[in-house]
N, C-alpha and C positions, 0 to 999 in steps of 0.2 A: 188577559190583555184586552179582550173585547170590552170588559167592564170599565177598565181604565180609559180606553179610547172614548167611550160614551161620556164619562165624566170630563175628560179633557175637552171634548167638543163643546159640552155645556159651559164649561168655564171660559172657553174662548168667546162664546157668544156673549157672556156676561161682561167680559173685558171690553167689548166693543160698545156696550151700553153706558154712555156717559151719565145719564140720569141715575141709573142704578148705582154706579160707582160713587156719585155724589152722596146718595143716601146711605151707602155702606161705609164710606170713609170720612167725608167732610162733615156731614151733619152731626154724627155722634160726638165728634171732637168739639164742635161749636157748642152743642148743648151742655157738654161736661163743663166747659169754661163758664158758660152763663150761670148754670145752676151752682157750680162750685163757688163762683164769686158772690152769688146771692146769699148762700147759707154759710159763708165762712166766718160770720160773727165779727168780733173786733180783735182779731189776732194781731193786727198791726195798727199802731196809733200814728196818725199823721200829725206831726208837730211843726209849726212854723216858728222861725227864730228871727228876731229883729235885733241887730247889733248896733247900738247907739254910740259905739266907741269904747267897748269894754277892754280892748287890747288883748294881751296874751291870756289873761284869765278867762275872757269870753270864749276864745278859741279852744281852750282846754275843756271848758264845759260843753261846748258844741261837739267836740270829739267824743266826750264821754256819752253824750246822748246818741250819737251815731253808732257807737260801739255797743249800745244796749239792744239786745234782741227784742223785736216787737215795736221798735220806734223808728219811724222814717222821718228824717229832718229835711225841711225845705226852708231856704232863706227868703226873707221878705224885706223890702226896702224901708218900710216905716210901720209905725203902730196902726195907722189908719188902714193900710192894706191888709195887715194881719187881722184886725178886728172884722173887716168885711169878709175875709175868707172864712173865718170861724162862723159868722152869722149865716153864710151861704152853705155851711156844712162841708166845705172843702177841706177843713182841718178839724182835728179833734181837740186841739188845744194849741196855745202859743206861748212863747217865752220871749221876754224883753230883757236884753242884757244892758245894764245902765252904763252911762259914760263914766270913764275913769275907774272902772271896776278893778283893773289890775293894780293901779296906784293905791286904791283904798285898801286892798288886801295887804299890800306890802307895808302900809302905814299902820296896820292893825285895826282898821276901822270896820264897822259892820257894813255889809253890802246887801242890798235888797234886790233880788231877782224877781221880776214881774212874771206871773203866770196868768194868762188870759184864758177864760173859760166861761161858758154859759152855765149859770148855777142850776137852771131847771133841767139841764140835759144830763142824765145819769151816765151815759157813755163818755161824755166829755169830762165829767167828774172823775171817772175811772182813769182816763188818759192823764188828767192833771195829777192824780195820785202817783202814777208811774213816773211822770216827769219829776215830781217833787222828790221821789226817792233818789233819783240820780243827782238832783241839786243838793240834797242833804248829804249824800255820800261825798260829793266834791267839797261841800262846806266843812265836813269833818276833817278832811285832809288840810284844808286851809287853816282851820282853828288849831290843829296840831302844829303846823309850821309857825303860826303866830306865837303860840305858847313857847315853843322851843326858842324862837328868836328873842323873846322877852327874858326867858329864864337862863338860857345857856349862851346867848349871843349868836354870832354868825349872820349870814344873810338870809332873808326870807326865801329867796329862790332855792338856795342850797338846802334849807330845812324842809321846804316843800318837796323837793326831789327825794330827800331822805325819808320823809313820811310816806311817800308812795312806795319806796323800796321796802321799808319795814312792814308795810301793810300786807305784803305778800308772804311774810314769814311769821306773822303773829297768829295765834290760835283764834279760830272763828267759831261763832255759834252756828252749829249745824242745823239746817232746816230741812226736814224730810217731807216730801209730798206723798200723800197716801190717797189712792183713788177711793173716793167715798162710796161709789157704786160699782163694785167689781163685776156685777152681772148686768152691764148696760144693755138695754134693749134697743138702742138707737145708734146708728152709725156715727162716727166722728164727724165734726163739722168740715165744711169746705170741700175740697176735691176728693177727700176720702169718703165723702157722702155721695157726691155726684158721679164719680167714676164707676163704682160697682153697680149703683142703681141704673145708670144709663146703659151699662153693659147688658144687664138683664133685660132692660126695655128694648134696646135696639137690635140685639141678636134675634129676639123673638119677632119683633116688628118687621125687620128686614126679611126674615124667613117667610113670614106669612105673605108679605107683599111679593116676595120672590116666587110664590106659587104661580104667578102669571106666566112664568117661563114654561111650566108644564102644560098650562092651558094653550099657550102659543104653539108648543110642540105638537100637541094633539090637533090643533086647528090646521096646521100646515101638513098634517099627515106624515110627520117624520117618524112617529112610532111604527106606522105601517111599513115604511121603507126599511127601517132597522129590522123589523120583525121578518121582512122578506128574506133577509140574509140569515145565515145559520146562527141566529142569536135568540136565546130563549127569553121568555118574559122575565124570569128571575134575574137574568143578567142586566136587563134594562133597568129594572127596579133598583138593583144594587148600585148600578152606575149613577142613577139619579140621587140615591142616598149619599153616595160619596161626594157628589157635587155639592149638595146642600150642607153636608157636614164640613166640607172644606171651606165653604163660604162663612159658616158660623164660627169655625175655629179661627179663620183668618181675621174676621172682624173682632173677635174676642181678644186675640193676641195684639192687634193694633191698639185697642183701647187700653189694655194692660200696659203696653209699652209707652204710650203717650202719657198715661196717668203716672207711671213710675218716673220716666225721664223728664217730662216737662213740668209736672206738678208735684213730684215728690211723694206720690201715694205709695204706702206700704201695703202690699196685698196679703200679708200674713204668712202663715206656714206655707212654704212652696209646694209641698206634696199635696196638701189639702186644697190649695188654690188651683193647682193643675187638675186634680180630679173633678173639682167643681166646674171648671171651665169645660172640660171634655163632656161631662154629663149634661151641662146646660146646652152645649152645642148640639148634642144628640136630641135634646128636647126641641130646640129650634129647627133642626133638620126634619124631624118627624112632623112638626107642626106645619112647616113649609110644604112638604110633600102632600100632607093631608089637605091643605088649602088648595093645592093645585088640582085635586080631584073633586073638591066640593064646589068650587066656583065654575061657572059655565063660560065666562069670557074674561079676558085680561082686565077689562074695565071694571068688572065686579071685584076682582082681586085687588085692584088698585084703590077702589073706593071703600070696600067693606073691610079688607085686611088691616089697614092702618087703624081704623076705628076700633076693630076688635083688639088689636095689639095694645093700643093706648088704654082701652077700657080694662083689659087684664092688668096692665101696668098700674093703673090707678087703684084697682082693688088689691093688688099684690104688694103695695108699699113702695113702688118706684117713684111716686110723686111726693109722698109724705110718709113718715114712719107709721106703721100699724099700731105702735104703742100709744098713739094719741087718739085712736078711734075707739068706738064702742066695742065691747066683746062680740056683739052680733056681727058687726062689720069685719072684725078681725077673723071670725070663723068663716064668713063668706069669702074674704080675701084668700084664705088658705085652700079654697076650692080651685085656685089657680096655681100653676107651678111657680109663678113669680114670687109669691109670698115665701115659699120654701127656699128659693134661691137667695132672696134678700135676707132671710133668717140666717142662712149659712154664712153669707158675707158679714153679717153683723157679728156672729160668733167669732169669725176669724179676725176682723179688723178692730172690733170694740172690746173683745174679751180674750184675745190671744188664743183662740181655739186651735185644735188640731184635727186630724182626720177622724179620730174617735169622737170628738165633740160634735162634728157635723154629720156623723154617719147616718142618723135618722133622716136628716134633710136630704142627703145623697140618695138614700133608699127610695124616698118618695119621688124625687126627681127622676130616678131611673125608671120607676114605675110609669110616670108620665111619658117619658121618652119611649118606653116599650109600647105603651098604649097607642101613642100617635103613630109610631112606625108600623105597628101591626095593622091599624085601620087604614093607613095610607097604602100599605102593600095590598091589602084585600081589594080596595077600591081601584087601585091602579091595574091590578090583574084583570079586573072586569073590562077596563078600557083596552087592554092588550089582547084580550081573548078573541 
């Protein structure tokens, strides 16, 4: 009970520190959003649409574009505004629906749908290809309805509806997607990249900066007061360890929850991910306690701790994948626990790994955690002696 009381008192002091709560809760989420949006690639194409009086045919095509995954449609009043938006990079491509489009289709005439794009921009070319596929699919239905109207009679509207109904019952050509690189060494794009890397970075960073709490406790003589009671040094150390572990686990679970619920991040095999979170939290707890015994003042912990944590994060692959650096820098990066943690997350998220897959990484991280905790215990015992 004494150990839990010490941990509870430390957590209460943390809850009153608004600055610490900002760095523990708000800042990681903000960075995840920024980094995730930066590295998300071109998963969603922004398409502007100008309707010059296309009628029902134009509305049908717009609906088809809106229903296509990866395409976000925005209406524009005229072609000039559309072209300006594309030139500014606000849109990836644009579609101009001609006047009288519905009447032309019913009369069996050819309709030209304009697609506006910059020829020199490869991403815009890709967006235009995606839009073109939707236009061609809708055009195939219109051609089928026009053919049926000419050959079998009936109204164009009825034949178009029949063509759409038959489309769902006809045999299709199956297209299978096969991952070309099953052993991917880089995390997926977007929030699946930023969430795990920022989890690794901020849990360690917050723990080291949090070493200032131990320094402040020493400065205020609280350890001496606790030691004056029938509390052994081992109980104080375990109480501090529980505090730092609780903070690291809490921050980890917050990032996991935000990543999954707000950004749709899949964290891979649940058992493997849970083990990785616990062991990484132990690494953070050990590093935070050790930092509290190494620095002499809270100001030192606040100044040197974040620099050390960010440096380890850069070397360990939290800022960029280690797959893109030289073999020498990759080896240097694996001198930090961060690289092993990022490797484990890469195996889980990019390669569908399990506990067995990441077992070597977990073993190395457990060794780091044990080393930090042992060193922190030895140094803290000297303070309490």
